[in-house]
TORKOL-4160 file (C-alpha; in steps of 0.2 Angstrom, whole numbers, padded with zeros to 4 digits, m for minus):
235
<pt num="1" X="0350" Y="m0290" Z="0200"/>
<pt num="2" X="0349" Y="m0272" Z="0203"/>
<pt num="3" X="0332" Y="m0264" Z="0203"/>
<pt num="4" X="0329" Y="m0248" Z="0194"/>
<pt num="5" X="0321" Y="m0233" Z="0203"/>
<pt num="6" X="0302" Y="m0231" Z="0197"/>
<pt num="7" X="0299" Y="m0214" Z="0205"/>
<pt num="8" X="0302" Y="m0204" Z="0190"/>
<pt num="9" X="0292" Y="m0215" Z="0179"/>
<pt num="10" X="0277" Y="m0214" Z="0190"/>
<pt num="11" X="0279" Y="m0195" Z="0191"/>
<pt num="12" X="0280" Y="m0194" Z="0172"/>
<pt num="13" X="0264" Y="m0204" Z="0170"/>
<pt num="14" X="0255" Y="m0193" Z="0183"/>
<pt num="15" X="0261" Y="m0177" Z="0174"/>
<pt num="16" X="0255" Y="m0183" Z="0157"/>
<pt num="17" X="0238" Y="m0187" Z="0165"/>
<pt num="18" X="0237" Y="m0170" Z="0173"/>
<pt num="19" X="0241" Y="m0162" Z="0156"/>
<pt num="20" X="0228" Y="m0172" Z="0147"/>
<pt num="21" X="0215" Y="m0167" Z="0160"/>
<pt num="22" X="0220" Y="m0149" Z="0159"/>
<pt num="23" X="0218" Y="m0150" Z="0140"/>
<pt num="24" X="0201" Y="m0158" Z="0141"/>
<pt num="25" X="0195" Y="m0145" Z="0154"/>
<pt num="26" X="0201" Y="m0131" Z="0143"/>
<pt num="27" X="0192" Y="m0138" Z="0128"/>
<pt num="28" X="0176" Y="m0140" Z="0138"/>
<pt num="29" X="0178" Y="m0122" Z="0144"/>
<pt num="30" X="0181" Y="m0115" Z="0127"/>
<pt num="31" X="0165" Y="m0125" Z="0121"/>
<pt num="32" X="0155" Y="m0118" Z="0135"/>
<pt num="33" X="0161" Y="m0100" Z="0131"/>
<pt num="34" X="0157" Y="m0102" Z="0113"/>
<pt num="35" X="0140" Y="m0109" Z="0116"/>
<pt num="36" X="0136" Y="m0094" Z="0127"/>
<pt num="37" X="0142" Y="m0082" Z="0114"/>
<pt num="38" X="0131" Y="m0090" Z="0101"/>
<pt num="39" X="0116" Y="m0090" Z="0112"/>
<pt num="40" X="0118" Y="m0072" Z="0117"/>
<pt num="41" X="0119" Y="m0067" Z="0099"/>
<pt num="42" X="0104" Y="m0077" Z="0094"/>
<pt num="43" X="0094" Y="m0070" Z="0109"/>
<pt num="44" X="0098" Y="m0052" Z="0102"/>
<pt num="45" X="0091" Y="m0057" Z="0085"/>
<pt num="46" X="0075" Y="m0064" Z="0092"/>
<pt num="47" X="0060" Y="m0052" Z="0092"/>
<pt num="48" X="0055" Y="m0047" Z="0110"/>
<pt num="49" X="0038" Y="m0052" Z="0115"/>
<pt num="50" X="0032" Y="m0035" Z="0119"/>
<pt num="51" X="0038" Y="m0028" Z="0102"/>
<pt num="52" X="0030" Y="m0042" Z="0092"/>
<pt num="53" X="0014" Y="m0039" Z="0101"/>
<pt num="54" X="0014" Y="m0021" Z="0098"/>
<pt num="55" X="0018" Y="m0024" Z="0079"/>
<pt num="56" X="0003" Y="m0036" Z="0078"/>
<pt num="57" X="m0008" Y="m0023" Z="0087"/>
<pt num="58" X="m0003" Y="m0010" Z="0075"/>
<pt num="59" X="m0006" Y="m0021" Z="0060"/>
<pt num="60" X="m0023" Y="m0025" Z="0067"/>
<pt num="61" X="m0028" Y="m0007" Z="0069"/>
<pt num="62" X="m0022" Y="m0001" Z="0052"/>
<pt num="63" X="m0037" Y="0005" Z="0043"/>
<pt num="64" X="m0041" Y="m0004" Z="0026"/>
<pt num="65" X="m0044" Y="0007" Z="0011"/>
<pt num="66" X="m0059" Y="0003" Z="0002"/>
<pt num="67" X="m0061" Y="0010" Z="m0016"/>
<pt num="68" X="m0078" Y="0012" Z="m0022"/>
<pt num="69" X="m0081" Y="0009" Z="m0041"/>
<pt num="70" X="m0088" Y="0024" Z="m0051"/>
<pt num="71" X="m0100" Y="0023" Z="m0066"/>
<pt num="72" X="m0091" Y="0030" Z="m0081"/>
<pt num="73" X="m0094" Y="0048" Z="m0083"/>
<pt num="74" X="m0100" Y="0052" Z="m0101"/>
<pt num="75" X="m0089" Y="0038" Z="m0108"/>
<pt num="76" X="m0073" Y="0045" Z="m0101"/>
<pt num="77" X="m0064" Y="0034" Z="m0088"/>
<pt num="78" X="m0048" Y="0037" Z="m0077"/>
<pt num="79" X="m0033" Y="0046" Z="m0084"/>
<pt num="80" X="m0030" Y="0063" Z="m0075"/>
<pt num="81" X="m0033" Y="0069" Z="m0058"/>
<pt num="82" X="m0046" Y="0083" Z="m0055"/>
<pt num="83" X="m0038" Y="0100" Z="m0052"/>
<pt num="84" X="m0044" Y="0111" Z="m0037"/>
<pt num="85" X="m0054" Y="0122" Z="m0049"/>
<pt num="86" X="m0063" Y="0106" Z="m0056"/>
<pt num="87" X="m0067" Y="0100" Z="m0039"/>
<pt num="88" X="m0074" Y="0117" Z="m0034"/>
<pt num="89" X="m0085" Y="0117" Z="m0049"/>
<pt num="90" X="m0091" Y="0099" Z="m0045"/>
<pt num="91" X="m0095" Y="0105" Z="m0027"/>
<pt num="92" X="m0105" Y="0120" Z="m0034"/>
<pt num="93" X="m0115" Y="0109" Z="m0046"/>
<pt num="94" X="m0119" Y="0097" Z="m0031"/>
<pt num="95" X="m0126" Y="0112" Z="m0022"/>
<pt num="96" X="m0136" Y="0118" Z="m0037"/>
<pt num="97" X="m0145" Y="0102" Z="m0040"/>
<pt num="98" X="m0158" Y="0097" Z="m0027"/>
<pt num="99" X="m0157" Y="0079" Z="m0029"/>
<pt num="100" X="m0166" Y="0075" Z="m0012"/>
<pt num="101" X="m0182" Y="0085" Z="m0014"/>
<pt num="102" X="m0196" Y="0084" Z="m0027"/>
<pt num="103" X="m0195" Y="0093" Z="m0044"/>
<pt num="104" X="m0211" Y="0101" Z="m0040"/>
<pt num="105" X="m0228" Y="0099" Z="m0032"/>
<pt num="106" X="m0232" Y="0080" Z="m0032"/>
<pt num="107" X="m0250" Y="0076" Z="m0037"/>
<pt num="108" X="m0260" Y="0062" Z="m0029"/>
<pt num="109" X="m0262" Y="0049" Z="m0043"/>
<pt num="110" X="m0277" Y="0041" Z="m0035"/>
<pt num="111" X="m0287" Y="0056" Z="m0041"/>
<pt num="112" X="m0282" Y="0053" Z="m0059"/>
<pt num="113" X="m0285" Y="0040" Z="m0072"/>
<pt num="114" X="m0278" Y="0034" Z="m0089"/>
<pt num="115" X="m0260" Y="0036" Z="m0082"/>
<pt num="116" X="m0244" Y="0035" Z="m0093"/>
<pt num="117" X="m0226" Y="0039" Z="m0091"/>
<pt num="118" X="m0215" Y="0047" Z="m0105"/>
<pt num="119" X="m0196" Y="0048" Z="m0104"/>
<pt num="120" X="m0187" Y="0062" Z="m0114"/>
<pt num="121" X="m0169" Y="0057" Z="m0118"/>
<pt num="122" X="m0166" Y="0074" Z="m0126"/>
<pt num="123" X="m0172" Y="0084" Z="m0111"/>
<pt num="124" X="m0168" Y="0072" Z="m0097"/>
<pt num="125" X="m0185" Y="0073" Z="m0090"/>
<pt num="126" X="m0199" Y="0061" Z="m0085"/>
<pt num="127" X="m0217" Y="0066" Z="m0088"/>
<pt num="128" X="m0232" Y="0058" Z="m0079"/>
<pt num="129" X="m0248" Y="0060" Z="m0089"/>
<pt num="130" X="m0266" Y="0058" Z="m0087"/>
<pt num="131" X="m0276" Y="0056" Z="m0103"/>
<pt num="132" X="m0261" Y="0062" Z="m0112"/>
<pt num="133" X="m0260" Y="0078" Z="m0102"/>
<pt num="134" X="m0244" Y="0081" Z="m0091"/>
<pt num="135" X="m0248" Y="0082" Z="m0073"/>
<pt num="136" X="m0230" Y="0081" Z="m0066"/>
<pt num="137" X="m0213" Y="0083" Z="m0073"/>
<pt num="138" X="m0197" Y="0076" Z="m0065"/>
<pt num="139" X="m0179" Y="0080" Z="m0068"/>
<pt num="140" X="m0170" Y="0063" Z="m0072"/>
<pt num="141" X="m0153" Y="0055" Z="m0078"/>
<pt num="142" X="m0154" Y="0042" Z="m0091"/>
<pt num="143" X="m0140" Y="0031" Z="m0098"/>
<pt num="144" X="m0123" Y="0037" Z="m0105"/>
<pt num="145" X="m0120" Y="0033" Z="m0123"/>
<pt num="146" X="m0139" Y="0031" Z="m0126"/>
<pt num="147" X="m0139" Y="0016" Z="m0115"/>
<pt num="148" X="m0157" Y="0018" Z="m0110"/>
<pt num="149" X="m0168" Y="0007" Z="m0121"/>
<pt num="150" X="m0180" Y="0016" Z="m0133"/>
<pt num="151" X="m0198" Y="0010" Z="m0135"/>
<pt num="152" X="m0214" Y="0006" Z="m0125"/>
<pt num="153" X="m0215" Y="m0004" Z="m0109"/>
<pt num="154" X="m0225" Y="m0006" Z="m0094"/>
<pt num="155" X="m0222" Y="m0004" Z="m0075"/>
<pt num="156" X="m0219" Y="m0021" Z="m0067"/>
<pt num="157" X="m0211" Y="m0025" Z="m0050"/>
<pt num="158" X="m0203" Y="m0014" Z="m0037"/>
<pt num="159" X="m0193" Y="m0013" Z="m0021"/>
<pt num="160" X="m0186" Y="m0002" Z="m0008"/>
<pt num="161" X="m0167" Y="m0005" Z="m0011"/>
<pt num="162" X="m0154" Y="m0014" Z="m0021"/>
<pt num="163" X="m0135" Y="m0015" Z="m0021"/>
<pt num="164" X="m0124" Y="m0020" Z="m0036"/>
<pt num="165" X="m0107" Y="m0026" Z="m0028"/>
<pt num="166" X="m0099" Y="m0026" Z="m0045"/>
<pt num="167" X="m0103" Y="m0007" Z="m0048"/>
<pt num="168" X="m0101" Y="m0003" Z="m0029"/>
<pt num="169" X="m0117" Y="0006" Z="m0030"/>
<pt num="170" X="m0136" Y="0004" Z="m0027"/>
<pt num="171" X="m0152" Y="0014" Z="m0026"/>
<pt num="172" X="m0168" Y="0016" Z="m0016"/>
<pt num="173" X="m0186" Y="0015" Z="m0022"/>
<pt num="174" X="m0183" Y="0005" Z="m0038"/>
<pt num="175" X="m0197" Y="0002" Z="m0051"/>
<pt num="176" X="m0194" Y="m0010" Z="m0065"/>
<pt num="177" X="m0200" Y="m0006" Z="m0083"/>
<pt num="178" X="m0190" Y="m0018" Z="m0093"/>
<pt num="179" X="m0178" Y="m0032" Z="m0088"/>
<pt num="180" X="m0165" Y="m0025" Z="m0077"/>
<pt num="181" X="m0169" Y="m0007" Z="m0082"/>
<pt num="182" X="m0177" Y="0003" Z="m0068"/>
<pt num="183" X="m0183" Y="0020" Z="m0062"/>
<pt num="184" X="m0174" Y="0023" Z="m0045"/>
<pt num="185" X="m0167" Y="0036" Z="m0034"/>
<pt num="186" X="m0149" Y="0044" Z="m0036"/>
<pt num="187" X="m0136" Y="0031" Z="m0032"/>
<pt num="188" X="m0132" Y="0025" Z="m0014"/>
<pt num="189" X="m0119" Y="0015" Z="m0006"/>
<pt num="190" X="m0122" Y="m0002" Z="0001"/>
<pt num="191" X="m0135" Y="0004" Z="0014"/>
<pt num="192" X="m0152" Y="0011" Z="0011"/>
<pt num="193" X="m0151" Y="0030" Z="0012"/>
<pt num="194" X="m0133" Y="0031" Z="0009"/>
<pt num="195" X="m0134" Y="0043" Z="m0005"/>
<pt num="196" X="m0119" Y="0048" Z="m0015"/>
<pt num="197" X="m0119" Y="0067" Z="m0018"/>
<pt num="198" X="m0107" Y="0067" Z="m0032"/>
<pt num="199" X="m0119" Y="0056" Z="m0042"/>
<pt num="200" X="m0134" Y="0066" Z="m0036"/>
<pt num="201" X="m0126" Y="0081" Z="m0044"/>
<pt num="202" X="m0127" Y="0073" Z="m0061"/>
<pt num="203" X="m0146" Y="0074" Z="m0062"/>
<pt num="204" X="m0152" Y="0082" Z="m0078"/>
<pt num="205" X="m0138" Y="0074" Z="m0089"/>
<pt num="206" X="m0135" Y="0056" Z="m0094"/>
<pt num="207" X="m0126" Y="0047" Z="m0080"/>
<pt num="208" X="m0132" Y="0029" Z="m0078"/>
<pt num="209" X="m0129" Y="0012" Z="m0086"/>
<pt num="210" X="m0147" Y="0013" Z="m0093"/>
<pt num="211" X="m0158" Y="0015" Z="m0078"/>
<pt num="212" X="m0168" Y="0031" Z="m0076"/>
<pt num="213" X="m0162" Y="0041" Z="m0060"/>
<pt num="214" X="m0174" Y="0052" Z="m0051"/>
<pt num="215" X="m0172" Y="0063" Z="m0035"/>
<pt num="216" X="m0175" Y="0054" Z="m0019"/>
<pt num="217" X="m0192" Y="0062" Z="m0016"/>
<pt num="218" X="m0197" Y="0059" Z="m0034"/>
<pt num="219" X="m0192" Y="0041" Z="m0034"/>
<pt num="220" X="m0201" Y="0038" Z="m0018"/>
<pt num="221" X="m0217" Y="0046" Z="m0025"/>
<pt num="222" X="m0215" Y="0036" Z="m0041"/>
<pt num="223" X="m0213" Y="0020" Z="m0031"/>
<pt num="224" X="m0228" Y="0024" Z="m0020"/>
<pt num="225" X="m0240" Y="0031" Z="m0033"/>
<pt num="226" X="m0237" Y="0024" Z="m0051"/>
<pt num="227" X="m0247" Y="0008" Z="m0052"/>
<pt num="228" X="m0241" Y="m0008" Z="m0060"/>
<pt num="229" X="m0246" Y="m0010" Z="m0079"/>
<pt num="230" X="m0244" Y="0009" Z="m0082"/>
<pt num="231" X="m0237" Y="0012" Z="m0100"/>
<pt num="232" X="m0220" Y="0019" Z="m0101"/>
<pt num="233" X="m0213" Y="0027" Z="m0117"/>
<pt num="234" X="m0195" Y="0031" Z="m0119"/>
<pt num="235" X="m0189" Y="0042" Z="m0134"/>
């Protein structure tokens, strides 16, 4: 029997194995290259730590706008912006009304008897009387659209400050005469003494939701001097 040579067969097998190993190696290399490209692209899309931190800091430092609600002025609400001339007129009005000081020389009520208080809605004035005679007159602002109740009442409780979150305003030196209706200073913000000049400028005309506004000095005097039980007449 003649034996066939096996050299070429073994060489062919080795060649096939080498080719297979080369193909596998190329596939692995291509996979690694593709994964590297995807990772690099993903990293470019990720936010940098310092950029994210800076954005968070900027957002935290961004001021928050807080809008203060305003009491409707003479029944008119919103709509148009004030012109520069109108704003200048408001500024002059604010300067012309001394909403901080007393209306006049304030008497010592401990020296008087038979005290009473009259509120004139037509004149926007409050008269403090003794025995029916006026001893002190104060400029005032009552409710828009005749919102201040008419009739006879008596002075009751009092306090130094209140704040109405729904209206975004409060007042100092309040004195109750009927339910939630009060004598008090020109409006304030949330804090005691944080007076609103634009509201103070309205003294002498209807401006409130029904309370009777006074100058700061008059409200403090009224708070200190007018005793509980004093008759109040509003007409």
